[in-house]
C-alpha positions in Angstrom: -14.4 24.5 -7.6 -11.2 25.7 -9.1 -9.2 23.7 -6.5 -11.1 20.5 -7.4 -10.4 21.0 -11.1 -6.7 21.5 -10.3 -6.6 18.4 -8.3 -8.3 16.5 -11.1 -5.8 17.7 -13.6 -3.0 16.8 -11.3 -4.4 13.3 -10.9 -4.6 12.9 -14.7 -1.0 14.0 -15.1 0.1 11.5 -12.4 -1.8 8.7 -14.1 -0.1 9.5 -17.4 3.3 9.4 -15.7 2.6 6.1 -14.0 1.4 4.5 -17.2 4.7 5.4 -18.8 6.7 3.9 -16.0 4.6 0.8 -15.3 4.8 -2.0 -17.9 1.7 -2.4 -20.0 0.8 -5.8 -18.7 0.3 -4.3 -15.2 -2.0 -1.5 -16.3 -5.1 -3.5 -15.4 -4.0 -3.2 -11.7 -3.5 0.5 -11.7 -7.0 1.2 -10.5 -6.3 -0.5 -7.2 -3.7 2.1 -6.4 -5.7 5.2 -7.2 -5.5 7.9 -4.5 -9.2 8.0 -3.9 -9.4 4.2 -3.4 -6.4 4.2 -1.1 -7.9 6.9 1.2 -11.2 5.1 1.9 -11.7 2.8 4.9 -12.0 -0.9 4.2 -15.4 -2.4 5.0 -15.8 -5.0 7.7 -16.2 -8.5 6.4 -17.7 -11.6 8.0 -14.4 -13.4 8.0 -12.6 -10.6 9.9 -11.7 -11.8 13.3 -9.4 -10.9 16.2 -6.5 -12.9 17.4 -6.9 -13.3 21.2 -3.6 -13.6 23.0 -3.2 -15.2 26.4 -2.9 -12.7 29.3 0.6 -14.0 30.2 1.9 -13.7 26.6 4.8 -11.3 26.1 6.0 -10.8 22.5 9.7 -11.3 21.9 11.6 -9.0 19.7 13.5 -11.0 17.1 14.6 -10.8 13.5 12.1 -12.0 11.0 14.7 -13.6 8.9 18.5 -13.5 8.7 20.1 -11.0 6.3 23.4 -11.5 4.5 26.2 -9.1 5.1 25.5 -7.3 1.9 21.8 -6.9 2.7 22.6 -5.6 6.2 24.9 -3.0 4.7 22.2 -1.7 2.4 19.8 -1.3 5.3 
Protein backbone atom coordinates (compact mmCIF):
# COMPACT_ATOMS: atom_id res chain seq x y z
CA UNK A 1 0.00 0.00 0.00
CA UNK A 2 2.82 2.39 0.83
CA UNK A 3 4.58 1.48 -2.39
CA UNK A 4 1.43 2.18 -4.41
CA UNK A 5 1.08 5.59 -2.79
CA UNK A 6 4.71 6.41 -3.56
CA UNK A 7 4.20 5.39 -7.19
CA UNK A 8 1.11 7.56 -7.38
CA UNK A 9 2.97 10.56 -5.98
CA UNK A 10 5.83 9.95 -8.37
CA UNK A 11 3.39 9.87 -11.30
CA UNK A 12 1.82 13.16 -10.19
CA UNK A 13 5.23 14.80 -10.01
CA UNK A 14 6.10 13.53 -13.49
CA UNK A 15 2.81 14.88 -14.84
CA UNK A 16 3.55 18.32 -13.39
CA UNK A 17 7.02 18.33 -14.93
CA UNK A 18 5.70 17.24 -18.32
CA UNK A 19 2.99 19.92 -18.25
CA UNK A 20 5.67 22.54 -17.66
CA UNK A 21 7.71 21.31 -20.62
CA UNK A 22 4.96 20.58 -23.14
CA UNK A 23 3.22 23.61 -24.70
CA UNK A 24 -0.31 24.19 -23.41
CA UNK A 25 -1.94 23.52 -26.79
CA UNK A 26 -0.74 19.90 -26.59
CA UNK A 27 -1.96 19.18 -23.06
CA UNK A 28 -5.12 17.54 -24.41
CA UNK A 29 -2.91 14.75 -25.83
CA UNK A 30 -0.97 14.01 -22.63
CA UNK A 31 -3.40 11.31 -21.51
CA UNK A 32 -2.40 9.18 -24.48
CA UNK A 33 1.13 8.97 -23.10
CA UNK A 34 0.34 8.07 -19.51
CA UNK A 35 2.39 5.17 -18.22
CA UNK A 36 -0.64 3.00 -17.42
CA UNK A 37 -2.09 3.39 -20.90
CA UNK A 38 1.23 2.65 -22.56
CA UNK A 39 1.70 -0.59 -20.62
CA UNK A 40 -1.56 -2.22 -21.63
CA UNK A 41 -1.93 -4.45 -24.66
CA UNK A 42 -3.86 -3.16 -27.62
CA UNK A 43 -7.13 -4.88 -28.37
CA UNK A 44 -7.63 -6.76 -31.61
CA UNK A 45 -9.72 -4.94 -34.17
CA UNK A 46 -11.72 -6.26 -37.11
CA UNK A 47 -9.48 -4.39 -39.55
CA UNK A 48 -6.28 -5.98 -38.22
CA UNK A 49 -4.83 -8.27 -40.83
CA UNK A 50 -1.63 -10.05 -41.71
CA UNK A 51 0.54 -9.41 -44.69
CA UNK A 52 1.21 -12.76 -46.30
CA UNK A 53 4.54 -12.82 -48.09
CA UNK A 54 5.36 -15.23 -50.85
CA UNK A 55 7.52 -18.19 -49.86
CA UNK A 56 10.33 -17.19 -52.20
CA UNK A 57 10.45 -13.58 -50.98
CA UNK A 58 13.75 -12.50 -49.40
CA UNK A 59 13.81 -8.98 -47.89
CA UNK A 60 16.63 -6.75 -49.07
CA UNK A 61 18.49 -4.56 -46.67
CA UNK A 62 18.45 -1.01 -47.99
CA UNK A 63 18.41 2.54 -46.79
CA UNK A 64 14.96 3.93 -46.22
CA UNK A 65 15.95 7.30 -47.62
CA UNK A 66 19.26 9.02 -48.37
CA UNK A 67 20.77 11.25 -45.71
CA UNK A 68 22.82 14.35 -46.30
CA UNK A 69 26.43 14.42 -45.14
CA UNK A 70 25.48 16.52 -42.08
CA UNK A 71 22.67 14.12 -41.14
CA UNK A 72 24.99 11.09 -41.45
CA UNK A 73 27.53 12.70 -39.14
CA UNK A 74 24.87 13.26 -36.50
CA UNK A 75 23.88 9.59 -36.54
